[in-house]
VOLO-206441 format. One record per residue: x, y, z of N, C-alpha, C in turn. Coordinates in steps of 0.1 Angstrom, whole numbers, plus 5000, padded with zeros to 4 digits. Atoms other than C-alpha are relative to their C-alpha. Example, Ala and Ser with C-alpha at 12.3 -4.5 7.8 and 13.67 -1.06 7.14 Angstrom:
REM VOLO-206441
500949885000512349555078500950125000/499149895000513749895071499250115008/
REM end
This chain:
REM VOLO-206441
500050065013772982945132499249875000/500850125001770582675122500749894992/499450105009771282345105499750034986/500349965014769782495074501250084994/499049915004772482765072501449955004/498750054996775382565088500949964988/499350035012776382445054499650104990/500449895009776482735030499349954987/500650035013774282724998501050004990/499050005011776082654966499850144993/500149885008776882954944498949994990/501150015009774083044921500349934987/499750075013775882914889500049855002/500050144997776382574906498649955002/501450034998772782574918499249994987/500750005013771482654883500449874993/499550125007773582374868499349875006/500550124993772382124894498549994997/501450005001768682214892499549984985/500450025014768582234854500349854996/499650145004770281894852498949905005/501050094995767481734873498949974990/501050025010765081784844500449904990/499550115010767181544823499849865006/500250134993766581274850498649975005/501350014994763081344862499050084993/501149935005759681444851499049995011/501050014989756581504872498749944996/501250075003753181344874499150084991/500949915008751381644860500450004985/499550015014753581644828499749874994/500350135005753181274824498549994997/501450015002749381294828499650094988/500349925011749181584803500449934987/499550065012751181394777499149874997/500950125002749081074782498650054996/501449955004745781274780500050054986/499949955013746981434748500049894989/500050125009747281084732501449994994/498850035007750180924715501350065007/498949944992752781004742501449964993/498750025006756481024731500949935010/499350084990757580784759499249885004/500750124995756780454774500150015015/500149994986755580464810500149865006/499850134994756880174831499650005015/500350024986755280074864501049895005/498950094996758379914881499649915012/500450084988756379754910499649864995/500450145003755179394911498850004991/501350015008752479274887498850015009/501250004991750179224917499750145004/500349864996750579594928499550074988/500549945012750079704892498649974998/501450045002746879504890499150075009/500849944990745579664921499750154996/500249865005745980014906501350064995/498849945007748380184881499650124993/500349885008748680494861499549954986/500550045013746480454830501050034989/499049995011748680394800501449945003/498750064996751580234820500049854996/499850145001752979894813500649945013/499450064988753879654841501349934996/498750065002757579574840500850025013/499249994987758979504875501550024998/498649975002762479644879500949884998/499250125001763979304884499849924987/500350075012762479184851500550084987/499649925011763979454829501349944994/498950055007766179284804499950034985/500049965014767079344767498949944992/501150075008764579094753498650065003/501349934997761679274771499950134993/500049875006762679594753500149994985/499750025014763179444718499050074991/501149945008759879584705500150154999/499949855000760979944712501250054993/498849945006763280154691501050045010/498949984990766680214707499950145006/500149864994765880594712498750025008/501249994992762580524730500350055014/499849954986762380724762499149925009/500850074989761180524792499950095012/500349934988759680684822499649905010/500350104990759680474853499350065013/500549954987757680504885499849875009/500350114990756980294917499050065009/501049964991754980344948500150155004/499949864996756380684957501450045006/498749954995759180884974500649905010/499550104990759580605000500549874993/499750125008760280344972501150034990/498949985010763380304951499949914988/500250095011761880074925500250084987/499849925012761780354899501550024997/498649985002765480424904500749874996/499450135004766280054902499749974985/500450025014764380034869500850094991/499349915008766080344856501549954999/498750055001769480194864500149884990/500050115010768679874845499850054986/500249945014767380074815501250074995/498849935004770480294815501149904997/498950105003772779994817499749934986/500350055013770979864786500150104989/499849895010771680194768498850074997/501249945003768180314770499850145007/500349874994767080684776498949985011/500950024989765280704809499850125009/500249904990763680944833499149935011/500850054990761880884866498850105002/501149924997758381014873500050035015/499949974986758881194906498749995007/501250024992756381104933499449874999/500650135002755280774918498550005002/501550014997751780654927499650105010/500449914989751780864958499850144994/500149875007752481184937498850004991/501150015009749981074911498750035007/501349994992747181044937500050145006/500049864994748281374954499650104990/500449905010747781554921498549994997/501450025002744181424921499749914988/500250095012744681174892499649875005/500550134996743080834893500949894994/499350125004744580494890498949914994/500950105006743080204870500549875005/499750144996742879844881500149924987/499950095011743779554858499349875003/500650134998741879234854500949904993/499150095006744979084838500349885010/499750124992745578724850501549974999/498650025000749178684860500349854998/
REM end
């Protein structure tokens, strides 16, 4: 018996509930890119990394809002039902999850873009640099 099968898989009904629920918490880079490319996306994309990393390269259409800076006053311009999608550097980074926690604590709908910058680049999409002066 391998480590893979040492713990039995969940019954199909539990697996279905688990995997269907993941879509309420995550989206992927390809779906985000398609929505942005179509114009007028129905969400706000937040780059939860530092402003310096954002300036070096970010997903086009994202706003820079480091996870530690997410407070109610920064969200005041957005309707209460605005969906926020957060991302960070990639699977090795928890900045997107930290941002999602802060948004959820503020009562805001939120999803994470799975893969972050790493996933974005893996899909063959480009980043844009910012000439914003911090």
